[in-house]
C-alpha positions as CSV (number, residue, x, y, z in Angstrom):
1,M,8.9,15.1,-30.6
2,H,10.5,16.2,-27.4
3,I,8.3,17.0,-24.3
4,N,9.8,19.2,-21.6
5,Y,8.6,17.6,-18.4
6,L,10.0,20.4,-16.3
7,R,7.3,22.8,-17.6
8,C,4.5,20.5,-16.6
9,K,2.2,22.0,-14.0
10,P,2.2,20.2,-10.6
11,M,-0.8,18.1,-9.8
12,K,-3.3,19.6,-7.5
13,T,-3.9,17.8,-4.3
14,V,-7.4,17.3,-3.0
15,T,-7.7,17.9,0.7
16,A,-10.7,16.7,2.5
17,T,-12.2,18.7,5.4
18,F,-13.5,16.9,8.4
19,P,-15.9,18.2,11.1
20,P,-14.6,18.5,14.7
21,L,-14.6,15.1,16.3
22,E,-17.0,16.4,19.0
23,S,-19.7,16.9,16.4
24,V,-19.4,13.6,14.6
25,T,-22.6,11.6,15.2
26,R,-21.8,8.5,13.1
27,P,-20.9,5.4,15.0
28,A,-17.9,4.8,12.8
29,V,-15.7,6.8,10.4
30,D,-13.7,5.8,7.4
31,T,-10.0,5.4,7.3
32,A,-9.3,8.9,5.9
33,A,-11.3,10.6,8.7
34,A,-9.8,8.4,11.5
35,A,-6.3,9.1,10.2
36,Y,-7.1,12.9,10.3
37,Y,-8.4,12.8,13.8
38,L,-5.5,10.6,15.1
39,N,-2.9,12.6,13.1
40,R,-1.5,9.5,11.4
41,K,-1.3,8.5,7.8
42,Q,-4.0,6.3,6.3
43,Q,-1.5,3.6,5.6
44,T,-0.5,3.5,9.3
45,L,-4.1,2.7,10.2
46,R,-4.3,0.1,7.5
47,G,-1.2,-1.5,9.0
48,W,-2.8,-1.5,12.5
49,A,-5.8,-3.3,11.0
50,C,-3.7,-5.8,9.1
51,L,-1.3,-6.6,12.0
52,E,-3.9,-6.1,14.7
53,N,-1.3,-4.3,16.8
54,G,-2.6,-0.7,17.0
55,P,-4.4,1.1,19.8
56,L,-7.7,0.7,17.9
57,R,-9.4,-2.2,16.1
58,P,-11.5,-1.4,13.1
59,I,-14.8,-2.9,12.2
60,R,-14.8,-4.6,8.8
61,I,-17.9,-3.9,6.7
62,S,-18.0,-5.5,3.3
63,G,-14.2,-5.6,3.1
64,R,-13.8,-1.9,4.1
65,L,-12.5,-0.6,7.4
66,A,-14.6,1.5,9.7
67,W,-13.1,3.0,12.9
68,P,-15.4,3.3,15.9
69,T,-15.9,7.0,16.7
70,Q,-16.3,6.4,20.4
71,K,-13.0,4.5,20.6
72,I,-11.3,7.4,18.8
73,R,-12.8,9.9,21.3
74,E,-11.7,7.7,24.3
75,L,-8.1,7.5,22.9
76,L,-7.9,11.2,22.4
77,G,-9.8,12.2,25.5
78,V,-12.5,14.0,23.6
79,A,-16.0,14.2,25.0
80,P,-19.0,14.0,22.5
81,A,-21.0,17.2,22.0
């Protein structure tokens, strides 16, 4: 049986929506949110965490990365609401 892969429908991409950084009240955000606010790919932030050479240092919570909201605001020059 021959399957024509050219007729397959493309996969849908899921895009997350994040609130404006000024309105975030959590002390830290996950890697996806931090990458969105910093306009970088998530893998770039993971590289910063691994090599410890980026402008931000994440907090490690149970093996996961959490990026301090206040440090992101300072880096971008955004005041909290």
